[in-house]
C-alpha positions as CSV (number, residue, x, y, z in Angstrom):
1,S,-159.3,40.5,51.2
2,D,-156.2,40.8,49.6
3,I,-154.3,40.4,52.7
4,T,-156.3,37.0,53.2
5,M,-155.2,35.7,49.7
6,D,-151.7,36.7,50.3
7,R,-151.8,34.7,53.6
8,E,-153.3,31.8,51.7
9,R,-150.6,31.9,49.2
10,M,-147.7,32.1,52.0
11,S,-149.2,29.1,53.8
12,D,-149.7,26.9,50.6
13,Q,-146.0,27.5,49.7
14,P,-144.3,26.0,52.9
15,A,-146.5,22.9,52.3
16,E,-145.3,22.6,48.6
17,S,-141.6,23.2,49.6
18,D,-142.1,20.6,52.5
19,E,-143.5,18.2,49.8
20,R,-140.6,18.7,47.5
21,S,-138.2,18.3,50.3
22,R,-139.8,15.1,51.2
23,D,-139.3,14.0,47.6
24,S,-135.9,15.3,47.3
25,K,-135.2,13.3,50.5
26,H,-136.6,10.1,49.2
27,S,-134.9,10.3,45.9
28,S,-131.6,11.2,47.6
29,Q,-132.1,8.2,50.0
30,L,-132.5,6.1,46.7
31,L,-129.7,7.7,45.2
32,Y,-127.1,8.0,48.1
33,G,-128.5,5.4,50.3
34,P,-126.9,2.0,51.2
35,L,-125.8,0.2,48.0
36,G,-127.3,-3.1,48.6
37,W,-130.8,-1.4,48.7
38,Q,-130.2,0.7,45.6
39,I,-129.2,-2.5,43.7
40,F,-132.1,-4.4,45.0
41,W,-134.5,-1.6,43.9
42,L,-133.1,-1.4,40.5
43,A,-133.1,-5.0,39.9
44,L,-136.5,-5.7,41.1
45,P,-138.5,-5.3,37.9
46,V,-136.0,-7.6,36.1
47,L,-136.2,-10.2,39.0
48,A,-140.0,-10.0,38.8
49,E,-140.1,-10.4,35.0
50,Q,-137.7,-13.6,35.4
51,F,-140.0,-15.0,38.1
52,L,-142.9,-14.5,35.8
53,N,-141.3,-16.3,32.8
54,Y,-140.3,-19.1,35.3
55,T,-144.2,-19.6,36.4
56,V,-144.9,-20.0,32.8
57,G,-142.6,-22.7,32.3
58,L,-143.8,-24.2,35.6
59,T,-147.4,-24.1,34.6
60,D,-146.5,-25.8,31.5
61,V,-144.9,-28.5,33.5
62,R,-147.7,-28.9,35.8
63,L,-150.2,-29.0,32.9
64,S,-148.2,-31.6,31.2
65,G,-148.2,-33.8,34.4
66,F,-152.1,-34.5,33.5
67,I,-150.8,-36.2,30.4
68,S,-148.0,-38.4,31.3
69,K,-144.8,-38.7,33.3
70,E,-142.7,-38.5,29.9
71,A,-144.7,-35.2,29.0
72,T,-143.7,-33.6,32.2
73,S,-140.0,-34.5,31.8
74,A,-140.1,-33.4,28.2
75,V,-141.7,-30.1,28.8
76,G,-139.6,-29.5,31.9
77,V,-136.6,-29.6,29.8
78,G,-138.0,-27.6,27.1
79,A,-139.0,-24.9,29.7
80,Y,-135.5,-24.6,30.7
81,V,-134.4,-24.1,27.0
82,N,-137.4,-21.4,26.6
83,W,-136.1,-19.8,29.7
84,L,-132.7,-19.3,28.3
85,V,-133.9,-17.7,25.2
86,E,-136.3,-15.4,27.0
87,I,-133.0,-14.4,28.9
88,L,-131.4,-13.7,25.6
89,F,-134.2,-11.2,24.6
90,A,-133.9,-9.6,28.0
91,V,-130.5,-8.5,27.0
92,V,-131.8,-6.4,24.2
93,G,-134.3,-4.8,26.5
94,T,-131.7,-4.2,29.2
95,G,-129.5,-2.6,26.7
96,T,-132.3,-0.5,25.3
97,S,-133.4,0.7,28.7
98,A,-129.7,1.7,29.5
99,L,-129.2,3.9,26.3
100,V,-132.6,5.3,26.3
101,A,-132.4,6.5,30.0
102,R,-129.0,7.9,29.3
103,H,-130.0,10.0,26.3
104,W,-133.4,10.9,28.1
105,G,-131.7,12.2,31.0
106,A,-129.2,14.1,29.0
107,G,-132.3,15.9,27.3
108,E,-131.8,14.2,24.0
109,R,-135.2,13.1,23.5
110,D,-135.0,12.5,19.6
111,E,-132.0,10.3,20.0
112,A,-133.6,8.2,22.9
113,S,-136.7,7.8,20.5
114,R,-134.5,6.6,17.8
115,I,-132.8,4.1,20.1
116,A,-136.1,2.7,21.2
117,R,-137.6,2.5,17.7
118,S,-134.3,0.7,16.3
119,S,-134.4,-1.7,19.4
120,L,-138.0,-2.6,18.2
121,S,-136.6,-3.7,14.7
122,V,-133.6,-5.3,16.6
123,A,-135.8,-7.5,18.7
124,M,-138.2,-8.3,15.9
125,I,-135.5,-9.6,14.0
126,L,-134.0,-11.5,16.9
127,G,-137.4,-13.0,17.6
128,L,-138.0,-14.2,14.1
129,V,-134.3,-15.6,13.8
130,S,-134.9,-17.4,17.2
131,A,-138.2,-18.7,16.2
132,V,-136.8,-20.2,12.9
133,L,-133.6,-21.5,14.5
134,M,-135.4,-23.1,17.4
135,Y,-137.6,-24.8,14.8
136,V,-135.0,-26.0,12.9
137,I,-132.5,-27.4,16.0
138,A,-135.0,-28.5,18.2
139,P,-134.1,-32.2,17.5
140,S,-130.5,-31.2,18.2
141,F,-131.3,-29.8,21.7
142,T,-133.0,-33.2,22.5
143,V,-129.6,-34.8,21.6
144,L,-127.5,-32.4,23.5
145,L,-129.4,-32.7,26.5
146,G,-129.4,-36.5,26.3
147,L,-133.2,-37.2,26.3
148,N,-134.6,-40.9,26.2
149,Q,-136.2,-41.6,22.8
150,D,-139.5,-41.7,24.8
151,L,-139.0,-37.9,25.4
152,V,-137.6,-36.8,22.1
153,D,-140.7,-36.5,20.2
154,I,-142.8,-34.6,23.0
155,A,-139.9,-32.0,23.6
156,I,-139.4,-31.3,19.9
157,R,-142.9,-30.4,19.6
158,Y,-143.2,-28.5,22.8
159,L,-139.9,-26.5,21.6
160,R,-141.5,-25.9,18.2
161,V,-144.8,-24.9,19.5
162,C,-143.1,-22.4,21.8
163,S,-140.9,-20.9,19.1
164,F,-143.9,-19.4,17.4
165,G,-144.0,-17.1,20.6
166,Y,-140.5,-15.9,20.2
167,V,-141.5,-12.9,18.1
168,F,-143.9,-11.5,20.7
169,S,-141.6,-12.5,23.5
170,S,-138.6,-10.6,21.9
171,E,-140.7,-7.4,21.7
172,I,-141.8,-7.7,25.4
173,G,-138.2,-8.6,26.7
174,R,-137.3,-5.2,24.9
175,A,-139.7,-3.3,26.6
176,H,-138.1,-3.0,30.1
């Protein structure tokens, strides 16, 4: 009976080591494989996030099409402005991801946690400042973008309504 148990243990070990070598081989392919694929896999989550942000703006434009041509134009311009703001929020998330990953990989869990907590505060402040700033300067954006007077009021309202979501968007952008 002891011999049978020893044989079972021995037969399990190669399977586990084979599994580890497969995992190791897969991770080494990711780390040392062709550079183009490495960049693609690392960029994929960010690209997916940007695509989802784009679809939010696209949906807003589509829905405004049921109101009027002017609303579609104004919301379309506003969607680009909001996309720019979302990219700025992603900067905080990207920087946080790099710093947390560096410290986490070095075994400095406390420092990684401190950076993540600080990032939450920075993102919240950035979101609040952006919301207030957009609410105040929305009319300036319409002048800067050269909108006709028919579109100005709709674009201002759209930008101001969207600005209320910046606090939440800034936190999501930080959580890469």
